[in-house]
KETIKOL-92249 format. One record per residue (C-alpha): x, y, z; residue number from 1; residue in one letter. Coordinates in Angstrom, 2 decimals. Each point is the difference from the previous one (the first is absolute). Example, Ala and Ser with C-alpha at 12.3 -4.5 7.8 and 13.67 -1.06 7.14 Angstrom:
{{12.30, -4.50, 7.80}, 1, 'A'}
{{1.37, 3.44, -0.66}, 2, 'S'}
This chain:
{{80.66, 65.06, 176.50}, 1, 'M'}
{{3.31, -1.44, 1.22}, 2, 'W'}
{{0.76, -3.66, -0.02}, 3, 'V'}
{{2.97, -1.81, -0.07}, 4, 'F'}
{{1.27, -3.34, 0.03}, 5, 'S'}
{{2.13, -1.84, 2.53}, 6, 'C'}
{{2.99, 0.38, -2.35}, 7, 'A'}
{{-0.47, 3.79, -0.48}, 8, 'Q'}
{{-0.42, 0.56, 3.59}, 9, 'Q'}
{{3.32, -1.60, 1.11}, 10, 'H'}
{{2.05, 1.41, -2.58}, 11, 'K'}
{{-1.46, 3.21, 1.26}, 12, 'L'}
{{0.83, -0.55, 3.50}, 13, 'L'}
{{3.43, -0.91, -0.79}, 14, 'L'}
{{0.34, 3.65, -1.96}, 15, 'T'}
{{-1.29, 1.83, 3.00}, 16, 'W'}
{{2.08, -1.64, 2.16}, 17, 'S'}
{{3.02, 0.27, -1.76}, 18, 'R'}
{{-0.90, 3.88, -0.29}, 19, 'K'}
{{-0.14, 0.30, 3.98}, 20, 'L'}
{{3.53, -0.89, 0.27}, 21, 'N'}
{{0.28, 3.71, -0.58}, 22, 'T'}
{{-2.03, 1.84, 3.33}, 23, 'V'}
{{0.55, -0.46, 3.64}, 24, 'S'}
{{-0.03, -3.30, 2.25}, 25, 'R'}
{{-3.77, 0.94, 1.51}, 26, 'V'}
{{-1.20, 1.46, -3.38}, 27, 'G'}
{{1.22, -3.12, -1.48}, 28, 'S'}
{{-2.04, -2.27, 2.70}, 29, 'Q'}
{{-2.96, 1.62, 0.15}, 30, 'V'}
{{-0.07, 0.26, -4.09}, 31, 'A'}
{{0.52, -3.51, -0.32}, 32, 'S'}
{{-2.27, -1.25, 2.22}, 33, 'Y'}
{{-3.01, 2.29, -1.30}, 34, 'H'}
{{0.89, -1.49, -3.52}, 35, 'V'}
{{0.25, -3.96, 1.07}, 36, 'T'}
{{-3.13, 0.43, 2.02}, 37, 'V'}
{{-1.80, 2.21, -2.53}, 38, 'S'}
{{0.95, -2.29, -3.19}, 39, 'A'}
{{-1.38, -3.19, 1.97}, 40, 'L'}
{{-4.05, -0.74, -0.38}, 41, 'S'}
{{-1.01, -0.97, 3.65}, 42, 'P'}
{{0.19, -3.73, -0.74}, 43, 'E'}
{{3.46, 0.83, -0.86}, 44, 'D'}
{{0.23, 1.19, 3.23}, 45, 'R'}
{{-0.22, -3.67, 1.77}, 46, 'S'}
{{2.99, -1.14, -1.76}, 47, 'I'}
{{2.62, -1.59, 2.02}, 48, 'N'}
{{1.36, 2.03, 2.95}, 49, 'P'}
{{3.71, -0.97, -0.82}, 50, 'A'}
{{-0.38, 1.12, -3.31}, 51, 'T'}
{{-1.49, 3.18, -0.01}, 52, 'R'}
{{2.83, 0.50, 3.22}, 53, 'R'}
{{3.09, -1.03, -2.83}, 54, 'R'}
{{-1.77, 2.33, -1.95}, 55, 'L'}
{{-0.17, 3.01, 2.06}, 56, 'R'}
{{3.77, -0.64, 1.24}, 57, 'R'}
{{0.94, 0.14, -4.03}, 58, 'S'}
{{-2.07, 3.43, -0.64}, 59, 'N'}
{{1.14, 1.54, 3.26}, 60, 'T'}
{{3.54, -1.32, -0.55}, 61, 'S'}
{{0.95, 3.22, -2.74}, 62, 'C'}
{{0.26, 2.12, 3.06}, 63, 'A'}
{{3.34, -0.79, 1.01}, 64, 'P'}
{{0.81, 0.38, 3.76}, 65, 'E'}
{{3.43, 0.67, -0.69}, 66, 'K'}
{{1.21, 4.08, -1.29}, 67, 'P'}
{{1.51, -1.44, -2.88}, 68, 'A'}
{{-0.52, -3.37, -2.09}, 69, 'V'}
{{1.78, -1.22, -3.18}, 70, 'S'}
{{-1.40, -0.62, -3.66}, 71, 'E'}
{{0.41, -3.89, 0.72}, 72, 'G'}
{{-2.16, 0.26, 3.31}, 73, 'S'}
{{-2.80, 1.54, -1.51}, 74, 'Q'}
{{0.42, -2.37, -3.39}, 75, 'V'}
{{-0.59, -2.97, 2.55}, 76, 'R'}
{{-2.59, 1.93, 1.72}, 77, 'G'}
{{-1.99, 0.09, -3.41}, 78, 'R'}
{{0.74, -3.82, -0.78}, 79, 'S'}
{{-1.30, -0.96, 3.20}, 80, 'A'}
{{-3.33, 2.54, -0.16}, 81, 'Q'}
{{-0.31, -1.36, -3.79}, 82, 'S'}
{{0.16, -4.18, 1.85}, 83, 'K'}
{{-2.23, 0.69, 2.72}, 84, 'A'}
{{-2.76, 1.44, -3.20}, 85, 'L'}
{{0.78, -2.91, -2.08}, 86, 'E'}
{{-0.76, -2.13, 2.81}, 87, 'N'}
{{-3.22, 2.13, 0.81}, 88, 'E'}
{{-1.42, -0.85, -3.50}, 89, 'V'}
{{-1.24, -3.08, 0.21}, 90, 'P'}
{{-1.29, 0.36, 3.04}, 91, 'L'}
{{-2.38, 3.09, -1.41}, 92, 'L'}
{{-1.07, -1.68, -3.19}, 93, 'H'}
{{-0.97, -2.98, 1.73}, 94, 'S'}
{{-2.52, 2.29, 2.06}, 95, 'R'}
{{-1.08, 1.83, -2.46}, 96, 'N'}
{{-0.18, -2.63, -2.81}, 97, 'Q'}
{{-3.75, -0.67, 1.46}, 98, 'G'}
{{-1.53, 3.65, -0.87}, 99, 'R'}
{{2.51, 0.04, -3.21}, 100, 'G'}
{{3.36, 1.84, -1.08}, 101, 'D'}
{{-1.28, 3.09, 0.88}, 102, 'N'}
{{-1.47, 1.74, 3.12}, 103, 'F'}
{{-2.02, 3.43, 0.20}, 104, 'R'}
{{1.70, 2.75, 2.01}, 105, 'V'}
{{-1.07, 2.11, 2.96}, 106, 'S'}
{{-2.51, 2.23, -0.11}, 107, 'S'}
{{2.52, 2.58, 0.51}, 108, 'E'}
{{1.47, -0.27, -3.35}, 109, 'L'}
{{-3.08, -0.79, -2.00}, 110, 'R'}
{{-1.03, 3.57, 1.67}, 111, 'K'}
{{3.25, 1.74, -1.14}, 112, 'L'}
{{-0.74, -2.03, -3.55}, 113, 'C'}
{{-3.04, 1.99, -0.70}, 114, 'L'}
{{2.10, 3.02, 1.22}, 115, 'E'}
{{2.82, -0.30, -2.68}, 116, 'D'}
{{-2.79, -1.22, -2.80}, 117, 'F'}
{{-3.10, 1.89, 0.30}, 118, 'P'}
{{-1.86, -1.87, -2.83}, 119, 'A'}
{{-0.26, -3.00, 2.11}, 120, 'D'}
{{-1.16, 2.35, 2.85}, 121, 'R'}
{{-2.51, 1.00, -2.75}, 122, 'E'}
{{-1.36, -3.11, -1.21}, 123, 'R'}
{{-0.19, -1.73, 3.47}, 124, 'Q'}
{{-2.62, 3.29, 0.65}, 125, 'V'}
{{-1.68, -0.72, -3.15}, 126, 'K'}
{{-0.49, -4.25, 0.93}, 127, 'Q'}
{{-2.19, 2.03, 2.69}, 128, 'K'}
{{-4.35, 0.13, -0.35}, 129, 'S'}
{{-0.52, 2.85, -2.11}, 130, 'M'}
{{-3.57, 0.29, 0.88}, 131, 'L'}
{{-1.00, 2.60, 2.73}, 132, 'D'}
{{-0.83, -2.52, 2.78}, 133, 'S'}
{{-1.39, 3.24, 1.98}, 134, 'K'}
{{-2.50, 0.29, -2.72}, 135, 'A'}
{{-2.52, -3.11, 0.78}, 136, 'E'}
{{-2.28, -1.01, -0.66}, 137, 'P'}
{{0.98, 0.62, -3.80}, 138, 'Y'}
{{0.20, -2.25, -3.48}, 139, 'E'}
{{1.73, 0.11, -3.36}, 140, 'I'}
{{-2.19, 1.38, -2.49}, 141, 'V'}
{{2.10, -0.53, -3.24}, 142, 'F'}
{{-0.48, 1.17, -3.69}, 143, 'G'}
{{-0.07, 3.22, -1.50}, 144, 'V'}
{{-3.56, 0.78, 0.09}, 145, 'S'}
{{-0.91, -1.06, 3.12}, 146, 'P'}
{{3.06, 1.41, 1.36}, 147, 'C'}
{{-0.96, 3.33, -1.33}, 148, 'L'}
{{-3.44, 0.09, 0.80}, 149, 'L'}
{{0.49, -0.61, 3.62}, 150, 'A'}
{{2.43, 3.03, 0.01}, 151, 'L'}
{{-2.42, 2.24, -1.44}, 152, 'T'}
{{-3.38, -1.11, 1.32}, 153, 'Q'}
{{1.19, -0.08, 3.65}, 154, 'G'}
{{-1.99, -2.57, 1.67}, 155, 'R'}
{{3.18, -1.49, 1.07}, 156, 'R'}
{{2.82, 1.04, 2.24}, 157, 'K'}
{{3.43, -0.39, -2.33}, 158, 'A'}
{{3.01, -0.63, 1.76}, 159, 'C'}
{{2.60, -0.99, -2.15}, 160, 'K'}
{{0.64, -0.50, -4.33}, 161, 'L'}
{{2.32, -2.31, -1.40}, 162, 'F'}
{{0.81, 0.50, -3.82}, 163, 'V'}
{{2.61, -2.87, -2.00}, 164, 'R'}
{{3.23, 1.26, -0.98}, 165, 'N'}
{{0.66, 0.14, -3.55}, 166, 'G'}
{{-1.74, 1.47, -2.97}, 167, 'E'}
{{-3.31, -1.07, 1.53}, 168, 'T'}
{{0.01, 2.87, 3.04}, 169, 'S'}
{{0.43, 2.21, -3.57}, 170, 'M'}
{{-3.09, -0.55, -1.10}, 171, 'R'}
{{-2.62, 3.02, -0.57}, 172, 'A'}
{{-2.77, -2.22, 1.93}, 173, 'S'}
{{2.41, -0.81, 3.25}, 174, 'V'}
{{1.22, 3.92, -0.37}, 175, 'L'}
{{-3.46, 0.85, 0.39}, 176, 'K'}
{{-0.08, -1.96, 3.28}, 177, 'I'}
{{3.40, 0.70, 1.66}, 178, 'C'}
{{-1.67, 4.37, -0.69}, 179, 'E'}
{{-2.82, -1.32, 1.74}, 180, 'E'}
{{1.77, -1.77, 3.03}, 181, 'A'}
{{3.05, 2.76, -0.33}, 182, 'H'}
{{-3.05, 3.11, 0.33}, 183, 'R'}
{{-0.93, -2.01, 3.34}, 184, 'R'}
{{2.66, -0.64, 1.76}, 185, 'G'}
{{0.71, -3.66, -0.33}, 186, 'L'}
{{3.32, -1.24, -0.50}, 187, 'Q'}
{{0.61, -2.23, -3.24}, 188, 'I'}
{{1.86, -2.74, -0.04}, 189, 'C'}
{{2.01, -1.23, -2.64}, 190, 'R'}
{{0.38, -3.71, 0.13}, 191, 'V'}
{{0.70, -3.51, -2.23}, 192, 'S'}
{{-2.77, -2.01, -2.08}, 193, 'K'}
{{0.19, -2.71, 2.52}, 194, 'K'}
{{-0.54, 2.42, 3.23}, 195, 'D'}
{{-3.66, 0.97, -2.08}, 196, 'L'}
{{-0.33, -3.45, -0.68}, 197, 'D'}
{{0.29, -0.59, 3.49}, 198, 'K'}
{{-2.33, 2.53, 1.00}, 199, 'M'}
{{-2.71, -0.62, -1.99}, 200, 'S'}
{{-0.13, -3.54, 0.54}, 201, 'S'}
{{1.03, -0.72, -4.05}, 202, 'G'}
{{-2.42, 2.14, -0.99}, 203, 'G'}
{{0.60, 1.69, -3.40}, 204, 'V'}
{{0.89, 3.35, 2.05}, 205, 'H'}
{{1.13, 2.16, -3.55}, 206, 'Q'}
{{2.99, 1.06, 2.18}, 207, 'G'}
{{-1.47, 1.97, 2.96}, 208, 'V'}
{{-1.85, -0.83, 3.19}, 209, 'C'}
{{-1.48, 2.30, 2.33}, 210, 'L'}
{{-0.25, -0.84, 4.05}, 211, 'Q'}
{{-3.19, 1.42, 1.04}, 212, 'A'}
{{-2.84, -0.67, 2.76}, 213, 'S'}
{{-2.68, -2.44, -1.23}, 214, 'P'}
{{-3.26, 1.14, -1.37}, 215, 'L'}
{{-2.80, -1.77, 1.83}, 216, 'R'}
{{-3.64, -0.72, -1.29}, 217, 'Y'}
{{-2.35, 3.19, 0.69}, 218, 'L'}
{{-2.51, -0.53, 2.82}, 219, 'S'}
{{-1.80, 3.57, 0.14}, 220, 'E'}
{{-2.57, 0.53, -2.02}, 221, 'D'}
{{1.20, 3.26, -1.98}, 222, 'F'}
{{-1.85, 1.93, -2.32}, 223, 'P'}
{{-0.14, -0.71, -3.39}, 224, 'S'}
{{1.70, 2.80, -2.09}, 225, 'N'}
{{-1.04, -1.22, -3.31}, 226, 'R'}
{{-0.36, 2.56, -2.73}, 227, 'K'}
{{-3.38, 0.00, -2.13}, 228, 'G'}
{{-3.51, -1.07, -0.40}, 229, 'T'}
{{0.41, -3.61, -0.90}, 230, 'S'}
{{-1.96, -2.84, 1.88}, 231, 'T'}
{{3.07, -1.03, 2.53}, 232, 'P'}
{{1.40, -3.76, -0.10}, 233, 'L'}
{{1.70, -1.46, 2.64}, 234, 'W'}
{{2.28, -3.11, -0.16}, 235, 'L'}
{{0.32, -2.58, 3.25}, 236, 'V'}
{{2.10, -2.71, -0.24}, 237, 'L'}
{{-0.50, -3.44, 2.36}, 238, 'E'}
{{3.07, -1.95, 1.45}, 239, 'R'}
{{2.57, 0.90, -3.54}, 240, 'I'}
{{2.46, -1.57, 1.34}, 241, 'Q'}
{{3.05, 0.51, -2.52}, 242, 'D'}
{{1.99, 3.18, -0.23}, 243, 'P'}
{{0.46, -0.21, -3.78}, 244, 'M'}
{{-3.75, 0.18, -0.42}, 245, 'N'}
{{-0.94, 2.53, 2.64}, 246, 'L'}
{{2.89, 2.18, -1.78}, 247, 'G'}
{{-1.62, -0.33, -3.37}, 248, 'A'}
{{-3.63, 0.59, 1.32}, 249, 'I'}
{{0.79, 3.23, 1.32}, 250, 'L'}
{{2.10, 0.62, -3.02}, 251, 'R'}
{{-3.30, -0.35, -1.90}, 252, 'S'}
{{-2.43, 1.47, 2.34}, 253, 'A'}
{{1.77, 3.22, -0.02}, 254, 'Y'}
{{0.61, -0.12, -3.83}, 255, 'F'}
{{-3.61, -0.32, -0.40}, 256, 'L'}
{{-1.08, 1.95, 2.28}, 257, 'G'}
{{-1.73, -1.80, 3.21}, 258, 'A'}
{{-0.80, 2.30, 2.81}, 259, 'D'}
{{1.11, -2.22, 2.72}, 260, 'R'}
{{1.74, -2.80, 0.66}, 261, 'V'}
{{-0.97, -1.96, 2.72}, 262, 'I'}
{{1.43, -3.84, 1.44}, 263, 'S'}
{{-0.93, -2.12, 2.37}, 264, 'S'}
{{2.50, -0.21, 2.77}, 265, 'L'}
{{0.29, -3.70, 0.46}, 266, 'R'}
{{1.80, -2.45, -1.62}, 267, 'H'}
{{1.05, 2.90, -2.73}, 268, 'S'}
{{3.53, 0.82, -0.33}, 269, 'C'}
{{1.07, 3.42, 1.34}, 270, 'P'}
{{0.96, 3.04, -1.57}, 271, 'L'}
{{3.83, -1.10, -0.75}, 272, 'S'}
{{2.62, 1.37, -2.03}, 273, 'P'}
{{-0.55, -3.12, -2.53}, 274, 'V'}
{{-3.61, 1.60, -0.69}, 275, 'V'}
{{1.19, 3.38, -0.32}, 276, 'S'}
{{2.56, -1.36, -2.64}, 277, 'K'}
{{-2.68, -1.70, -1.79}, 278, 'A'}
{{-2.27, 2.70, -0.27}, 279, 'S'}
{{2.92, 2.16, -1.14}, 280, 'S'}
{{-0.13, 2.33, 2.92}, 281, 'G'}
{{-4.04, 0.69, 0.08}, 282, 'T'}
{{-0.19, -1.36, 3.38}, 283, 'M'}
{{1.88, 2.69, 1.05}, 284, 'E'}
{{-2.67, 2.52, -1.22}, 285, 'V'}
{{-2.93, -1.75, 0.21}, 286, 'L'}
{{-1.66, -0.99, 3.48}, 287, 'G'}
{{-1.21, -3.46, 0.68}, 288, 'V'}
{{-2.54, -0.24, 2.90}, 289, 'Y'}
{{-0.40, -3.23, 2.11}, 290, 'G'}
{{-2.54, -1.55, 1.68}, 291, 'Y'}
{{-0.31, -2.28, 2.81}, 292, 'E'}
{{-3.80, -1.05, -1.30}, 293, 'N'}
{{-0.85, 0.35, -3.33}, 294, 'L'}
{{-3.24, -0.89, 0.35}, 295, 'E'}
{{-1.21, 2.52, 2.92}, 296, 'D'}
{{1.38, 2.97, -2.67}, 297, 'M'}
{{-1.81, -1.71, -3.04}, 298, 'L'}
{{-2.92, -0.06, 1.89}, 299, 'K'}
{{0.12, 4.07, 0.72}, 300, 'L'}
{{1.01, 0.95, -3.26}, 301, 'K'}
{{-3.46, -1.78, -1.11}, 302, 'V'}
{{-1.55, 1.81, 2.54}, 303, 'A'}
{{0.99, 3.03, -1.54}, 304, 'Q'}
{{-0.91, -1.13, -3.37}, 305, 'G'}
{{2.58, -1.61, -1.58}, 306, 'W'}
{{-0.09, -3.18, -2.20}, 307, 'Q'}
{{2.27, -2.49, 0.32}, 308, 'V'}
{{1.20, -2.31, -3.06}, 309, 'V'}
{{2.06, -3.04, 0.48}, 310, 'G'}
{{2.33, -2.17, -2.47}, 311, 'T'}
{{-0.66, -4.02, -0.85}, 312, 'V'}
{{1.78, -1.79, -2.78}, 313, 'G'}
{{-1.71, -0.73, -3.28}, 314, 'A'}
{{-0.76, -3.41, 0.91}, 315, 'E'}
{{-2.25, 0.94, 3.40}, 316, 'A'}
{{-2.67, -2.60, 0.47}, 317, 'G'}
{{-3.75, 1.44, 1.15}, 318, 'E'}
{{-0.26, 2.63, 2.34}, 319, 'S'}
{{-2.88, 2.07, 1.28}, 320, 'Y'}
{{1.80, 3.42, -0.55}, 321, 'I'}
{{0.27, 1.09, -3.83}, 322, 'P'}
{{3.34, -1.14, -1.86}, 323, 'V'}
{{0.90, 2.29, -3.25}, 324, 'I'}
{{2.94, 0.92, -2.19}, 325, 'P'}
{{1.76, 3.03, 1.12}, 326, 'C'}
{{-0.29, 1.33, -3.54}, 327, 'S'}
{{-4.34, 0.17, 0.32}, 328, 'D'}
{{-0.08, 1.51, 3.72}, 329, 'F'}
{{-0.39, 3.88, 0.18}, 330, 'Q'}
{{0.99, 1.75, 3.35}, 331, 'M'}
{{-2.30, 2.77, 0.80}, 332, 'T'}
{{0.19, 0.21, 4.08}, 333, 'K'}
{{3.13, -0.22, 2.12}, 334, 'P'}
{{1.57, -3.41, -0.31}, 335, 'T'}
{{2.46, -2.12, 2.11}, 336, 'L'}
{{1.85, -2.51, -1.82}, 337, 'L'}
{{0.61, -2.88, 1.24}, 338, 'L'}
{{2.85, -2.24, -0.92}, 339, 'M'}
{{1.24, -3.12, 1.73}, 340, 'G'}
{{3.01, -1.68, 1.11}, 341, 'G'}
{{2.60, -2.25, -2.25}, 342, 'E'}
{{-1.39, -3.62, 1.42}, 343, 'A'}
{{-3.41, 0.19, 0.59}, 344, 'D'}
{{-1.47, 3.55, -1.35}, 345, 'G'}
{{-2.92, 1.74, 2.00}, 346, 'L'}
{{-1.15, -1.26, 3.55}, 347, 'S'}
{{-3.57, -0.85, 0.18}, 348, 'Q'}
{{-0.21, 2.22, 2.44}, 349, 'E'}
{{0.24, 2.52, -2.24}, 350, 'L'}
{{-1.31, -1.71, -3.13}, 351, 'L'}
{{-3.17, 0.38, 2.26}, 352, 'S'}
{{-0.16, 3.94, -0.34}, 353, 'L'}
{{0.77, 0.32, -3.86}, 354, 'C'}
{{-3.28, 1.17, -1.79}, 355, 'H'}
{{1.83, -1.35, -3.04}, 356, 'T'}
{{3.16, -2.25, -0.99}, 357, 'L'}
{{2.01, 1.17, -3.64}, 358, 'L'}
{{1.98, -2.46, -1.94}, 359, 'T'}
{{2.39, 0.51, -2.76}, 360, 'I'}
{{-0.50, -2.18, -3.11}, 361, 'P'}
{{2.49, -2.17, -1.49}, 362, 'A'}
{{0.80, 0.24, -3.85}, 363, 'G'}
{{0.47, -3.29, -0.52}, 364, 'R'}
{{-0.47, -3.65, 1.44}, 365, 'E'}
{{2.34, -0.79, 2.94}, 366, 'L'}
{{1.27, -2.56, 1.16}, 367, 'F'}
{{-0.27, -1.54, 4.11}, 368, 'P'}
{{2.50, 1.71, 2.36}, 369, 'G'}
{{-0.09, 3.35, -2.16}, 370, 'I'}
{{-3.29, 1.17, -0.02}, 371, 'E'}
{{0.67, 3.38, 1.90}, 372, 'S'}
{{2.12, 3.02, 0.00}, 373, 'L'}
{{2.11, 1.33, 2.84}, 374, 'N'}
{{-1.54, 2.14, 2.06}, 375, 'V'}
{{2.57, 3.41, -0.58}, 376, 'S'}
{{-1.60, -1.32, -3.57}, 377, 'V'}
{{-3.17, -0.59, 0.51}, 378, 'A'}
{{-0.02, 3.94, 2.21}, 379, 'T'}
{{1.30, 1.92, -2.90}, 380, 'G'}
{{-2.76, -1.09, -2.31}, 381, 'I'}
{{-2.92, 0.04, 2.24}, 382, 'L'}
{{1.09, 3.29, 1.03}, 383, 'L'}
{{0.38, 1.38, -3.84}, 384, 'H'}
{{-3.39, -1.52, -0.40}, 385, 'S'}
{{-1.82, 2.12, 2.51}, 386, 'L'}
{{1.70, 3.25, 0.35}, 387, 'M'}
{{-0.91, 0.30, -3.82}, 388, 'F'}
{{-3.46, -0.92, 0.70}, 389, 'S'}
{{-0.23, 2.40, 3.21}, 390, 'R'}
{{-2.28, 3.24, -1.29}, 391, 'R'}
{{0.51, 3.28, 1.48}, 392, 'S'}
{{-2.58, 1.46, 2.62}, 393, 'D'}
{{-2.26, 3.04, -1.74}, 394, 'T'}
């Protein structure tokens, strides 16, 4: 972008007006007027009319009306012109003082500047949004495993891949993602770490982000694709609100072999990119079912012969439902394992449907306030205990 100080502006005017001495009278008048008007900003055009006429006369005096002009008259003309310009400087300076010593030139000059300097034009284009606005609704999946699995599993509609510039893009894991994106005809953009930080809202992106459609809870009751003859185990989550906890639960459920994961839709966090990152991409593979009313679903499964197993703390009070350590429980028929939210655990409505309540015994005397486990940790322990206690159907 070109910026001229007031002194540079008038020096340029003086130089241009001197060069105009060699052109014809008509050309000189048009050129002088154009230079004077275009050099002045809209605010400067409101200067004293008498001063403007004096400046215009000094500009037009360089076109002699007589056939011959002596060298002395040319010098006098230039002296008069210089004097007029010197008188004009304080006025222009006072008018430009309120907006600083420099002012921006017209849009036409800026356009010419961009044509002469392609790097500036590329910088302006880069500042525009790199995200594909036509791909709405979309979200930004971040991290190596979530991006790779989002591409390979095909449950999302991918739009664009963003990879950090530098050595990060040469890592084997990132190159594999780029190969998958290229195979699917996606645009791959090289961007800075700052851009990726902004896209992922400060998440640990590991140098790669993917613009893709969001994942939703499954609503249709698809048939289970479980293999083997072992007793089925479904994990039921009620009001899990922390996306980090939900991601960790999904990762444990997938690793330990839970046949299905079900969640309440109300008061539960959505299947967001943060959940996908916390699950190390498991969310891209494992479908999570959502229910508006878990109570109705549980009653239906009980009618089909399933047992409902709830969870309580080690210091649970009196209950008409049997409470046993998880290590003593034997899973002999299809089971629904219920896990409650971070704050209040299972609701009374779901607790009333449980056949058995499980606890995780502590290994030491606990201080008040830290006598429980994080819900994701507790889920992993209980799943491990149940999965290895179940027997195969014969």
